[in-house]
C-alpha positions in Angstrom: 88.0 93.6 93.5 89.4 96.8 94.1 90.9 99.3 91.6 92.5 102.5 91.2 91.7 105.2 88.7 94.1 108.5 88.0 92.7 111.7 89.3 91.1 114.4 87.0 94.6 116.3 86.3 96.9 113.3 87.4 98.2 114.4 90.6 97.4 111.0 92.4 95.1 108.3 92.1 91.2 107.5 93.5 91.1 104.0 95.3 88.0 102.3 94.5 86.3 99.2 95.8 82.9 97.8 97.5 82.9 98.1 101.6 85.0 94.6 101.7 87.5 95.3 99.3 88.4 98.6 100.9 88.4 97.1 104.5 89.9 94.3 103.6 93.1 96.3 102.1 93.0 98.8 105.1 93.4 95.6 107.4 96.4 94.4 105.3 98.0 97.9 106.2 97.0 97.8 109.7 98.9 94.4 109.8 102.2 95.9 108.9 102.2 99.0 110.5 104.0 99.9 113.5 105.6 96.1 114.5 109.2 96.8 113.6 111.7 95.3 115.7 115.5 96.7 116.3 114.9 99.3 113.9 116.5 102.8 113.7 113.5 104.9 115.5 113.3 107.9 113.6 113.3 106.0 110.1 110.3 103.6 112.0 108.2 107.4 113.1 108.6 108.5 109.2 107.4 105.3 108.2 104.6 105.1 110.8 103.4 108.2 109.5 103.6 107.4 106.0 101.2 104.4 106.8 98.9 105.9 109.2 97.8 108.8 106.6 97.2 106.1 104.0 95.1 103.6 106.5 93.3 107.1 107.5 92.5 107.5 104.1 91.2 104.0 103.8 89.4 103.8 107.0 87.5 107.0 106.2 86.8 105.7 102.9 85.2 102.4 104.1 83.6 104.1 106.4 81.6 106.7 103.9 83.2 109.5 104.6 85.2 110.2 101.5 83.9 109.2 97.5 81.0 107.2 97.1 79.4 105.8 93.7 76.1 103.6 93.1 78.1 101.5 90.6 81.7 100.7 89.8 83.4 102.5 86.5 83.5 99.5 84.7 79.9 97.5 85.3 76.3 98.9 85.6 75.4 96.8 88.6 74.3 98.9 91.5 76.6 98.1 93.9 77.8 100.6 95.9 81.6 101.4 95.8 83.6 103.6 98.0 86.9 105.5 97.3 89.3 108.4 98.3 92.1 109.8 96.7 95.6 110.0 97.7 98.5 111.6 95.9 101.3 109.8 93.8 104.3 111.0 96.4 102.2 109.4 99.3 101.2 106.2 97.3 104.9 105.7 96.7 105.9 106.2 100.0 103.1 104.4 101.7 103.9 101.1 99.5 107.4 101.3 100.0 107.0 101.7 103.7 104.3 98.7 103.5 106.9 96.8 101.6 109.8 97.7 104.0 107.4 96.6 107.0 106.5 93.3 105.5 109.8 91.8 106.1 109.0 91.6 110.1 106.5 89.2 109.8 105.2 86.1 108.0 102.8 86.9 104.9 100.3 85.0 103.2 99.1 85.1 99.8 96.3 87.9 100.9 
């Protein structure tokens, strides 16, 4: 299970999860990135830029290039967790772009 923690000064969030959790979230973002049809090109490019930055941070997190912890914030089990920091503005725009792009394809429960 992945989870979010506010950053130290409240400027953004830290996304944390195991390797599989972060990789799964990254794959979901990849599924809805760049598949718009019959849309304004400029708006499409702006959404793609927001999603590409978000996707890059998730990819770097599960590759181990960003934050790492030996255990979760909420348990004492020794399972390595990976994370990344994202500003509030970036996460809001990215989630908005992701939701907008979701209307172009069928979605399932995941």
